[in-house]
C-alpha positions in Angstrom: 0.0 0.0 0.0 1.1 3.6 -0.6 2.0 5.8 2.3 -1.4 7.7 2.4 -3.3 4.4 2.4 -1.2 3.1 5.3 -1.7 6.2 7.3 -5.4 6.3 6.8 -5.7 2.5 7.4 -3.9 2.8 10.7 -5.8 5.9 11.9 -9.2 4.3 11.1 -8.2 1.0 12.8 -7.1 3.0 15.9 -10.6 4.6 15.9 -12.2 1.2 15.8 -13.4 1.2 12.2 -13.4 -2.4 10.8 -10.8 -2.1 8.1 -9.2 -5.0 6.2 -7.1 -5.7 3.1 -8.2 -8.0 0.3 -5.4 -9.2 -1.9 -7.9 -10.7 -4.3 -9.5 -7.4 -5.0 -6.5 -4.9 -5.4 -8.1 -3.5 -8.5 -11.0 -2.3 -6.3 -8.9 -0.3 -3.8 -6.0 -0.6 -1.5 -8.1 -1.4 1.6 -11.7 -1.9 2.5 -14.1 -1.1 5.3 -16.4 -3.9 6.5 -20.1 -3.5 6.9 -20.4 -7.0 8.3 -18.5 -6.9 11.5 -20.3 -6.7 14.9 -19.4 -3.0 15.3 -19.8 -2.0 11.7 -23.2 -0.3 12.2 -21.4 2.3 14.3 -19.4 3.4 11.3 -21.2 2.3 8.1 -24.7 1.2 7.0 -25.6 0.4 3.4 -29.4 0.2 4.1 -30.0 2.6 7.1 -27.1 5.0 6.9 -28.9 7.6 4.7 -31.4 8.1 7.6 -28.7 9.1 10.1 -28.2 12.9 10.2 -24.7 13.9 9.1 -23.9 10.6 7.4 -23.2 10.8 3.7 -24.3 7.7 1.7 -24.3 5.5 4.8 -20.8 6.5 6.0 -19.9 8.1 9.4 -18.5 11.6 8.9 -15.4 10.7 10.9 -14.4 8.2 8.2 -14.9 10.7 5.4 -12.9 13.4 7.2 -10.1 10.9 8.0 -9.8 9.7 4.4 -10.0 13.3 3.1 -6.9 14.2 5.1 -5.0 11.8 2.9 -6.6 12.6 -0.4 -8.8 9.4 -0.3 -12.4 8.6 -0.4 -14.6 5.4 -0.1 -17.4 4.0 -2.1 -19.6 1.0 -1.7 -18.2 -2.1 -3.4 -21.3 -4.1 -2.3 -23.6 -3.9 0.8 -21.0 -5.7 2.9 -17.9 -3.5 2.2 -16.6 -0.1 1.1 -13.5 0.2 -1.1 -11.0 3.1 -0.4 -9.6 5.0 -3.4 -7.5 8.0 -4.1 
């Protein structure tokens, strides 16, 4: 992973965001955020997230601001995970 991805990954992980790396999907982003872990609903929600004030497309604003610091963003890969991109 490039430096900005590593920094963002580590910062999100420290916050408790369920991040992971998928070697089989490198073409989809350098790391991912799970929507299927037990604490995922605190951070992301594909189905209910658009009802939570301040969340953009089902993503907690702290994730968006952390990724933005490193010139990154995330988008839904499927209802179970988000891919992180530059």
